[in-house]
C-alpha positions as CSV (number, residue, x, y, z in Angstrom):
1,M,56.0,252.8,60.7
2,E,52.3,252.0,60.3
3,P,50.6,248.7,61.4
4,L,50.3,246.2,58.6
5,I,46.5,245.6,58.5
6,P,45.5,242.2,57.1
7,D,44.2,242.0,53.5
8,Y,41.0,240.3,54.6
9,D,39.4,240.5,51.1
10,G,42.4,239.1,49.3
11,A,45.8,237.7,50.1
12,C,45.1,236.7,53.7
13,L,45.4,233.5,55.6
14,C,41.6,233.4,56.2
15,N,41.0,232.9,52.5
16,V,43.4,230.1,51.8
17,A,41.4,227.0,52.9
18,P,38.0,228.2,51.4
19,T,39.7,228.7,48.1
20,L,41.2,225.2,48.2
21,V,38.1,223.3,49.4
22,E,35.5,225.3,47.5
23,P,37.4,226.9,44.5
24,P,35.8,230.1,43.0
25,P,35.3,230.3,39.2
26,D,38.6,232.0,38.7
27,R,42.0,231.6,40.4
28,P,42.7,234.5,42.7
29,S,45.9,236.3,41.8
30,W,47.5,235.5,45.2
31,L,47.0,231.7,45.0
32,P,50.1,230.0,43.5
33,A,49.2,228.4,40.2
34,P,50.1,224.8,41.2
35,A,47.5,225.0,44.0
36,W,44.7,225.7,41.5
37,Q,42.2,222.8,41.0
38,A,44.7,220.0,41.9
39,P,43.0,216.6,42.2
40,Q,44.5,216.1,45.6
41,T,45.9,218.8,47.9
42,V,47.8,218.7,51.2
43,L,47.7,222.0,53.1
44,L,50.6,222.1,55.6
45,A,50.7,224.9,58.2
46,I,54.2,225.4,59.7
47,D,53.7,227.3,62.9
48,G,55.9,230.3,63.3
49,L,57.6,230.4,59.9
50,G,57.3,234.0,58.8
51,W,58.0,235.2,55.3
52,D,60.7,237.6,56.4
53,Q,62.5,234.9,58.4
54,L,62.2,232.4,55.5
55,Q,63.6,234.9,53.0
56,A,66.6,235.4,55.1
57,R,67.2,231.6,55.2
58,R,66.6,230.7,51.5
59,H,70.1,229.2,51.5
60,L,68.9,226.7,54.1
61,T,65.6,225.7,52.5
62,P,66.0,224.2,49.1
63,A,62.6,222.5,49.1
64,L,60.7,225.6,50.2
65,S,62.7,227.9,48.0
66,A,61.9,225.8,44.9
67,M,58.1,226.1,45.4
68,E,56.0,228.8,43.7
69,G,54.3,231.5,45.7
70,D,54.8,234.7,47.6
71,A,53.9,236.4,50.9
72,I,50.4,236.9,52.2
73,T,49.2,238.4,55.4
74,T,48.1,236.6,58.5
75,V,45.4,238.0,60.8
76,A,45.4,240.3,63.8
77,P,46.6,239.6,66.4
78,S,49.4,237.6,64.7
79,T,49.1,234.7,67.2
80,T,48.5,231.0,66.9
81,A,45.1,230.7,68.5
82,T,43.6,233.5,66.3
83,A,45.5,232.7,63.1
84,L,44.9,228.9,63.1
85,S,41.2,229.6,63.8
86,S,41.0,231.9,60.8
87,L,42.8,229.4,58.6
88,T,40.5,226.5,59.5
89,L,37.3,228.4,59.8
90,G,37.9,230.6,56.7
91,C,36.9,234.0,58.1
92,P,38.4,236.9,60.0
93,P,38.8,237.0,63.8
94,G,36.0,239.5,64.2
95,E,33.6,237.0,62.9
96,H,34.8,233.7,64.5
97,G,35.5,235.3,67.9
98,V,38.8,233.6,68.8
99,V,40.4,237.1,69.1
100,G,43.6,236.3,70.9
101,Y,45.8,234.0,72.9
102,R,44.4,235.2,76.2
103,I,40.8,236.6,76.0
104,N,38.4,238.1,78.4
105,V,35.3,235.9,78.9
106,R,32.9,237.6,81.3
107,G,35.7,238.7,83.6
108,D,37.8,235.5,83.4
109,V,41.0,235.5,81.2
110,L,40.9,232.3,79.1
111,N,44.2,231.0,77.8
112,V,42.9,229.7,74.5
113,L,45.7,227.3,73.7
114,R,45.6,225.6,77.1
115,W,41.8,226.3,77.5
116,Q,42.4,227.3,81.1
117,T,41.5,230.2,83.3
118,P,43.3,231.0,86.7
119,A,40.9,228.4,88.2
120,G,42.1,225.6,85.9
121,D,40.6,223.6,83.1
122,A,37.8,225.6,81.5
123,R,36.2,223.2,79.1
124,D,33.1,222.8,81.3
125,V,32.6,226.4,82.4
126,I,33.6,227.9,79.0
127,P,32.6,225.3,76.4
128,P,34.6,225.7,73.1
129,D,31.4,225.8,71.0
130,V,30.2,228.8,73.0
131,I,33.4,230.7,72.1
132,Q,33.2,229.6,68.4
133,G,30.5,227.6,66.7
134,R,31.5,227.5,63.0
135,P,32.4,224.2,61.4
136,A,36.0,223.8,60.2
137,F,36.7,223.8,56.5
138,R,33.2,224.7,55.6
139,G,31.8,221.5,57.1
140,T,33.6,219.3,54.6
141,R,35.1,217.1,57.4
142,P,38.6,216.5,55.9
143,P,41.2,214.4,57.6
144,V,43.5,216.5,59.8
145,V,47.0,215.3,60.7
146,T,48.1,217.0,64.0
147,R,49.9,216.1,67.1
148,A,48.1,213.2,68.9
149,E,48.2,215.0,72.3
150,F,46.0,217.8,70.8
151,A,43.0,215.5,70.5
152,G,40.2,216.6,72.8
153,T,41.7,219.9,73.9
154,G,39.5,222.9,74.2
155,F,41.3,224.7,71.4
156,T,41.1,221.7,69.1
157,L,37.4,221.5,69.8
158,A,37.0,225.2,69.1
159,H,38.8,225.4,65.7
160,L,38.7,221.8,64.4
161,A,35.2,220.6,65.3
162,D,33.9,217.7,63.3
163,V,37.0,217.0,61.3
164,R,38.6,213.5,61.2
165,L,41.7,213.7,63.4
166,H,44.8,211.6,62.7
167,G,47.3,212.0,65.4
168,Y,51.1,211.9,65.1
169,R,53.9,211.8,67.6
170,M,57.0,212.5,65.4
171,P,57.5,214.3,62.1
172,S,58.1,211.0,60.3
173,T,54.7,209.7,61.3
174,L,53.1,213.0,60.1
175,V,54.5,212.1,56.6
176,T,53.3,208.5,56.9
177,E,49.8,209.6,57.9
178,V,49.6,212.0,55.0
179,K,50.9,209.3,52.6
180,H,48.3,206.8,53.7
181,L,45.4,209.3,53.4
182,L,46.5,210.3,49.9
183,R,46.7,206.7,48.8
184,Q,43.1,206.3,50.1
185,G,42.1,209.0,47.7
186,E,41.4,211.9,50.0
187,P,41.0,215.0,48.0
188,F,42.1,217.4,50.8
189,V,44.4,216.8,53.8
190,Y,45.3,219.4,56.4
191,A,48.5,218.9,58.4
192,Y,50.0,221.0,61.2
193,Y,53.6,221.2,62.4
194,D,54.6,223.3,65.4
195,G,58.4,222.8,65.7
196,V,59.6,226.1,64.3
197,D,57.4,228.1,66.6
198,K,58.5,226.1,69.7
199,V,62.2,226.6,68.9
200,A,61.8,230.3,68.2
201,H,60.1,230.9,71.5
202,E,62.7,229.0,73.6
203,Y,65.9,229.8,71.7
204,G,65.2,232.9,69.6
205,L,66.1,233.4,65.9
206,A,69.7,232.2,65.9
207,D,71.5,228.8,65.4
208,H,68.8,226.7,67.0
209,Y,66.1,228.4,64.9
210,D,68.2,227.9,61.7
211,A,68.5,224.2,62.5
212,E,64.8,223.8,63.0
213,V,64.0,225.6,59.8
214,V,66.3,223.1,58.0
215,A,64.3,220.3,59.7
216,A,61.0,221.8,58.6
217,D,62.4,222.1,55.0
218,R,63.3,218.4,55.1
219,L,59.7,217.7,56.2
220,V,58.4,219.6,53.2
221,A,60.8,217.6,50.9
222,E,59.5,214.3,52.4
223,L,55.9,215.3,51.9
224,L,56.7,216.2,48.3
225,D,58.2,212.8,47.8
226,V,55.0,211.0,48.9
227,L,52.6,213.0,46.7
228,P,50.8,211.0,44.1
229,A,51.1,212.2,40.5
230,N,49.6,215.7,40.0
231,A,48.8,216.1,43.7
232,C,49.8,219.4,45.3
233,L,51.5,220.5,48.5
234,V,50.5,223.9,49.8
235,V,52.6,225.4,52.6
236,T,51.7,228.4,54.7
237,S,52.1,229.6,58.3
238,D,50.2,231.4,61.0
239,H,52.6,234.2,61.9
240,G,56.2,235.3,61.8
241,Q,58.5,236.2,64.7
242,M,60.2,239.1,66.4
243,Q,63.4,238.7,68.5
244,V,62.6,240.2,71.9
245,G,64.8,238.4,74.4
246,D,65.0,240.3,77.7
247,A,63.3,243.5,76.4
248,I,60.3,243.1,78.7
249,V,58.6,246.4,79.4
250,P,56.6,246.8,82.6
251,I,53.4,248.7,82.0
252,H,53.8,252.1,83.7
253,D,52.2,252.7,87.1
254,D,50.3,255.7,85.7
255,V,48.7,253.4,83.2
256,M,48.0,250.6,85.6
257,A,46.2,253.0,87.9
258,H,43.4,252.9,85.3
259,V,43.5,249.2,84.6
260,A,41.1,246.6,86.0
261,L,42.3,243.6,83.9
262,L,45.0,242.6,81.4
263,S,44.5,240.1,78.6
264,G,46.2,239.4,75.3
265,E,50.0,238.7,75.2
266,G,53.3,240.5,75.3
267,R,53.2,242.1,71.9
268,F,49.5,242.6,71.8
269,R,48.5,243.6,75.3
270,W,44.8,244.5,76.0
271,L,44.2,246.9,78.8
272,H,40.7,246.7,80.4
273,A,39.8,250.0,82.0
274,R,38.3,250.7,85.4
275,D,34.8,252.1,85.3
276,G,34.8,255.5,83.7
277,A,38.6,255.5,83.1
278,V,38.9,254.7,79.3
279,D,39.9,258.3,78.3
280,D,42.5,258.5,81.1
281,L,43.8,255.1,80.3
282,Y,44.3,255.9,76.7
283,A,46.0,259.1,77.4
284,A,48.4,257.5,79.9
285,A,49.1,254.6,77.6
286,E,49.9,256.9,74.7
287,H,52.1,259.1,76.9
288,W,54.2,256.4,78.4
289,H,54.2,253.7,75.7
290,G,53.4,255.4,72.4
291,D,57.1,255.5,71.5
292,R,57.2,251.6,71.4
293,A,53.6,250.6,70.5
294,W,50.6,251.5,68.4
295,V,48.2,252.6,71.1
296,R,44.5,252.2,70.0
297,T,41.1,252.2,71.7
298,R,38.7,249.4,71.0
299,E,36.7,251.8,68.7
300,Q,39.8,252.7,66.7
301,V,40.7,249.0,66.2
302,V,37.2,248.3,64.9
303,A,37.2,251.3,62.6
304,E,40.7,250.4,61.2
305,E,39.4,246.8,60.7
306,W,42.3,245.2,62.5
307,F,40.0,242.2,63.1
308,G,38.2,242.3,59.8
309,P,35.3,244.4,58.3
310,K,32.8,242.8,60.6
311,V,33.1,242.4,64.4
312,S,30.4,240.4,66.1
313,P,29.0,241.5,69.5
314,A,30.5,238.4,71.0
315,A,34.0,239.0,69.5
316,G,33.9,242.7,70.5
317,A,33.0,241.9,74.1
318,R,36.3,240.0,74.4
319,F,38.4,243.1,73.4
320,G,39.9,245.3,76.0
321,D,39.4,249.1,76.0
322,V,42.9,250.0,74.9
323,V,45.6,247.9,73.2
324,L,49.4,248.2,73.2
325,A,50.5,246.6,69.9
326,A,54.3,246.6,70.0
327,R,56.1,248.1,67.1
328,A,59.5,248.0,68.7
329,P,61.2,244.6,69.6
330,V,59.7,244.5,73.1
331,A,57.0,242.8,75.0
332,F,54.7,244.4,77.6
333,E,54.6,242.6,80.9
334,D,51.7,240.9,82.6
335,P,52.7,239.0,85.7
336,A,49.8,236.6,85.2
337,D,50.9,235.7,81.6
338,T,53.6,233.1,82.5
339,G,55.1,230.0,81.0
340,P,57.9,227.5,81.7
341,Y,60.6,229.9,80.4
342,R,61.0,233.5,79.2
343,L,60.2,233.6,75.5
344,Q,63.0,234.8,73.3
345,A,61.2,235.3,70.0
346,R,57.5,236.5,70.1
347,H,54.7,237.5,67.9
348,G,51.2,239.0,68.1
349,S,51.6,242.5,66.8
350,L,51.3,244.0,63.3
351,T,54.9,244.5,62.1
352,S,56.0,243.0,58.8
353,A,58.2,240.4,60.6
354,E,55.0,239.0,62.4
355,M,52.3,239.6,59.8
356,R,53.9,238.4,56.5
357,I,53.7,234.6,56.0
358,P,54.5,232.3,53.0
359,L,51.9,230.8,50.7
360,L,53.8,228.3,48.6
361,A,52.8,225.4,46.4
362,A,54.3,222.6,44.2
363,R,52.8,219.6,42.4
364,A,54.3,216.2,42.1
């Protein structure tokens, strides 16, 4: 099995928003026909709803299954911080620089979603506009309907700078906010829903996940019901999921002997080498973990264009020296990478289950 490299020049998440807000002369073949030149468009990102998982649950999703479209690729790593940044900023991770969930910033590991280092809140010491300074949605300042508690967070400031935020607390109020904005004549509205990803992380891809996918499909149906005549709803996601459960793999001691720092996440773990130890680190990682992961050096990742055809110096400085990108249903342990519970389903690597996401559309 080879890693699924994003199609950065074509059917990729990073090209969706630019095509909707600044349409090219001709419709790209990967863009569903209903989404082309609609007078009003709602772009809904459903966090954690992969194409493979959706296809297995078509019997549970009448609204989504009735929409036109197909699978596209997300970006690498297939993780929320990187993928949502690529969606809103309209470029690959190697250009915008939000290259992971936990990234190395001058020796501190920044948790991008929480915008924290081990010392705590990092908004003052690592300003969001230093990590990433591009305007969202090509500077068009659309309304964005997202959870109210996200306003003012470091990650929001990094990937949604200068938009007009409209907060919601419950899914019903997401629909109401979108309805009001469309009635006011807004040509483009971006909405974000995170329920599917949360349930997958906590409960895995079984009954609880199915129930949440049903709820997300109901949300889609409600949004379709409030569209004005000829308006379009476009649905996509940021990544899929891999069931991992308790399959947590400690990084072997022979590997850790050459490691100064760990970043990334369980299914895309960056190893930062001790001085002069890159070659030994790579050899040890390949020997001990090559049966479960794609093991690559920083130079190989750049050459294979995992992060896009261009990698800025700032983005490259946040990479480790060697990456373990899990191809088996496992996660590589980092004792510093903790949360309130052990994640059951995960993402981040370059398998089909994680990389393929839906791009669907329907008009009123």
